[in-house]
C-alpha angles and dihedrals in degrees: 000000000000118000137198133194114279091215122012090197092060121085118231119227095268094037126257113295145185122181125193107197097196093063100018088240117176126169120232111281114275094006115165120261092252092048091054093049091049091047093050092050092048092046090052092049092055090048100053095158094057092040091055094041094053097031092237115185123241093189112116096221093047093048089047089057091049093051091045094051092045094054094041089057091052090051093050093047090053094043095246092145095157088073098055142054130202119258131199117281113274116246110227120212115257115251118245109252115248125184116253102337117211120259092251091053092048091048091050090051089051091051091050091049092052091051097046088097095009099190098045131241094317094048094222126132125224120257120289089242093057094043090052092050089052092047092053090054092049095051091064096040120112088219092062098109127195130202135066105345092185089072089069096059140056115256095258091049091047091052091049091053090048089055092048091050087053090049089049087058093054092045087055089232105159139134127206088248100054093114089060096051119096130156122312105244090206100054099011094232121147099245096212086068101033097058088065096049120109112253096232089055091051093049093050093051104039116089117225093240090056092046088056090062094058119110111262089242093054116134090224089066096043094047092046091060095053 
């Protein structure tokens, strides 16, 4: 269930945040909501190449919604539910029908679908201990692909994943093996994100034909049998 901030004028326990991974942008600690929105817009204006490449908005209302959703996700992940309220379910655009897509395209679509809400309905990551165990398994997996992961996804999906990688930074979700994690070539999920996803969320979103492509040592298969 999507959430939004209950009061944009109220600071959350860790302070309102908004991280842009491409430039390592961070607002000053405990900046007001409006100050962060203004700073994001100004930062994007002085980085026109990236703004055009990623289709970043410069509209105040749109950026406000981005900052709101970003901080609401942090609150939910930490269990600070007094700071958020539920919103109506987001309506996703329908995909354009294409005849007989290739396996790689279908897998990428599956990966994008899994990461649309990344941490599932409750918005909470698994424990650091479990994420690290998963990451260790992935580092030695033949399906751990390197290279430009953005080539696997549509532009909107790539931008969504970029935002979630930024959110991952502010949630301090990291394993010692992050630099060795690429994209799973079986399910097309960015592994830095996937190792933190709840197992029930993964099982609901992963098609059986994609699951069949996983390496036999994959943690998805071993955890699913427990």
